[in-house]
N, C-alpha and C positions, 0 to 999 in steps of 0.2 A: 346369735343375731339382729342388728337392730331391726323394727315393725316397719321403720319409715322405707326399709333397703327393699322389702318382701313387695310384691304386686298384690291388693289385696284382691282374694278371689271371690265368689258365694257364700263358699266354707265361712272364710272371715265376718264376711256381713250377717252373716246367721247369728253366728257365735257373738259377735256384738251387739246385736239387738237382741240377745239373750241375756246380757249382760255376764260372759261367762270367761272365767277368767282361764287365760292361756297362756302359754308358752310358745315359744317359735325355733322351728327347729329343722334347717336348713343344710342340705347332702346333696354330695353328687350321686345323682340316679344312675342306675344302670340296668339298662334292659335287661328281666327276666330275674332279676335279682330279688326280688320279693322283698320281706321282711327281715331276712336275716340279713343284706345288705343295710337297710336304713338301721336294723339295730345297732349291725358291727357300728358304722359309720358314729351312728349316734352317742355309742361306748352303752345301750342301756338293753335288760334281759329283751328277747326277742318274745316273748311272754305276753311282755305289756306295749307291744306296739301291737295292734287291729286293724286290721285288715278289713278292708269292705268290698266284699263281694256282690253283685249285682245277681241275682238267680231269676229263674222262672218254674211257673207249674207247668201241668200237665196242659193249663189250659193257658198258657204263654203269659199268664201274668207275674209282671217282676215284681219281686221283693231285695229287699235289701238283708244279707248276713253279717254280722258282726262276729268277727274271733282271733280267736288270740294267733300272733303270727307264730307260733310253732305247732299248730295243731288242724285239722285239717275237718271238713264239715261232713257229718254222715248224712249224707240225701237221703237217705234211706226211711230212720229216722226223722229228719224234716219234714220228709212226705207224711210219714205219719202222723209228725205232730198237725200237720195242716190238713190231715184228712181230704189227703188228694194222691194220686196215683202214682205219681215220682214229680221229682223238683231236679232240675239240670244247670249248671251255672251258664250264662248266657256266652252266646258269642262275643267275642271282644266290639266289634261292631254294634252290635242292638248293645249290649250295657252302657257302650260311649253313648249310644240315641235316651236312652231310659237315665241316664243318669248327667248327661250332658258334662260330665269331664270322662277325659280319658284314662283307658284302663291302664292302671300304674298312678295312677294321680287321683281314684279316684277318692272321695267323702264323703260318708251320710247326710253332712250338711250343705243344706242348698241343692238339693237334686232337682231338675229338670221336671221330672213327674212326682211326683209324691207317691211314694211305696210304702206298705209295710216294713217296718223294722225290727230283725228277728236278731235278739243279739245274746251270745251264749254268754247263761247265768255267771258262772264266776268272774265275769270281766270285774262285774259288780264288787268283788269281794280286792279287787285292787286299791294301793294306795294311791298308784299314777298311772295314766294311757298315754299313749303317741297313736293316733289319729290321722289321716291323710288330711291334712288341709286343703285339698282342690288342685295342687297338681304335683306334678311326678319331683322326687325330689325337697317336697318339703312335708314336716308331719308337725301338728300343733301337742303339746304337753296339755295334759288336764286331768283334773280329777270324774271317775267315775260319775259321780252322781250327778254332776253337768249336762255329760252324756244323756244319761236317763232322763232329764228332768224338761231337753230341750225335745230330746226324739221320743222320748216314752217307748221304747221298746215292747214287745214282747219277751219274756226271758225264756230260752233253753236248753234243756241238754243234749245237746248235737254232737258233741265233739270228739273226734279219734285223731291216736299219735300216727303221725307220716310214715 
């Protein structure tokens, strides 16, 4: 799909400001379809589709976790890494307020609030990844090194199989 036909989101503005080379990937969004649907629609491995999760610690401080589409976050291991009692996913309305995006269209780029970003370490080893571009039904493809350069995430080992 040609870039000129897509709405420019906050995420795209951030990528452009940082000179990130990316590809556009629009697809038919399905509520509650998650990365399984986006991977199927794009014809890519779900492991390379990176989900952006808005979570909070026991003091209600928000944070972003980037995880492989086919993996889950061990909140227990993440809490241990952070040195807090627990970490939980935010309620969708709360996540929307923190990120400025709708759940299902949350990008780690251009969030309303500045939040610490934690990325599953093995994402950096992939040759190419797909991350939400700031709206439902829209992913951007890029080299993981560009994501790391722009977001400077802390690398974590908190993945579990679903």
